[in-house]
C-alpha positions, 0 to 999 in steps of 0.5 A, a space after each residue: 566453660 561453654 554455654 549451651 542453649 536448650 531447644 526449648 529456649 525462649 530466644 530460639 522459639 522467638 526466632 522460629 516464630 519470626 521466621 514463620 511469620 516472614 514466610 507466611 507474609 511472603 506467601 500472602 504477598 506473592 499470592 496477592 500479586 498472583 491474584 491481582 495479575 490474574 484479575 488484570 489478565 482476565 479483565 483485559 483479555 476476557 471481559 467485554 470492557 476492551 471489546 470494539 463496539 463499532 468498526 466502519 470502512 468509509 470510501 470503499 467502492 469496488 472492494 468489500 469492507 471486510 476485505 479492507 479490514 482483513 488486509 489491515 489486520 494481516 498487515 498489523 499481525 506481522 508484529 508478533 506481539 499483536 497476536 496476543 490480542 483478538 482483532 476486536 480488542 481495542 488494544 490491538 488497534 491502539 498500541 503500536 503503528 497502524 498502516 497508512 498510505 498505500 496498502 501493500 496487501 490490497 493494491 487497489 487501496 491507494 491510501 488508508 488512514 485509521 482513526 481510533 476513539 479509545 473511549 467510545 471503542 470505535 475504529 474508522 478506516 478512511 479508504 481512497 481507492 485507485 482509479 483506473 487510468 489505463 490497461 497495460 498488456 504484456 506478451 502474457 497478460 493485461 493489467 489495470 494501472 492508475 495515474 501513477 503507473 501502479 498496477 492494482 488489478 488484472 484486466 481483460 485483453 479486449 477493452 473499449 476504445 475509450 480506455 487508454 491501452 499500452 502494449 508492452 513488447 517485453 516478456 516480463 513479470 508485472 507485479 500488483 502494487 508496483 510500477 508497470 515500468 522498472 523506473 517510475 520516471 518512465 511511466 510519469 514521462 509517458 503520462 505527462 506527454 499524453 495531454 499535449 497530444 490530446 490538446 492538439 487533436 491527435 487521436 491516439 490509436 495505440 501506445 507501444 513500449 519497445 524493448 526496455 534496453 532501447 528506452 523508447 516508446 511510440 504512439 500511433 494516431 488514427 491517420 497511421 502516423 507514428 510518434 517516437 519518444 524517449 522514456 527518459 524525458 518529455 520534450 520541452 514545449 511539446 504542446 507548442 511544437 505539436 501545434 506548430 507542426 500541425 500548422 506547417 506540415 501535412 501530417 497525413 502525408 508523414 510516416 513518423 515524427 521522432 522526438 527521441 533526441 533532446 531538442 531535435 525533431 526528425 520526421 519523414 
């Protein structure tokens, strides 16, 4: 015969009370977790505990410190999660990778290193700026470039005679932060060639880059003599060759000297 249990059964009441206790316990646990998470979020994001006390830029001479900081921050914010933090929050700087080496958003900066003291909440940026080596002029504009041939600033067309100037016959786009020539080896070959001429007292009046498909460049010295070179190489023992030519020939009677063929010299 079936046995029925009344709604007022002690067993049923006990089970209901146990279920309610578990429900209340879960609620309390969840509430505590939410409170703890909320407190942590407030502590991390909205108190001054993680706020930077000092940020300094060392080594910037021709550019404002604020411009350096802005360029670094903009670069770091390209990583989306960093936008959760303000720029004056130590975790913004402490977590993830930091810019180092050259700074693409600020071509004048050749090298930057960032040092972080999390305990003291200080940031130090050590900057090395590019030094102007010469002026590179195309058909349209002129640009300043450094010893590595990297463009980092616009420049006036008219400059003093003490500064190296290169005339580029090619009508092409020059981009700041990149090499003035499509092949970095070409500009290095030019820069490597110059000391030999200076050592042999060739007074450089003009440097001209011919059409790039010719891969050649020419130096004009003060007596009107043109020296032709290839962009692809530096003549071997150039210093000795120039010294020998100066001893053997009357250079003021020559029109040009051609070094464009490896191990060969032509002159007229």
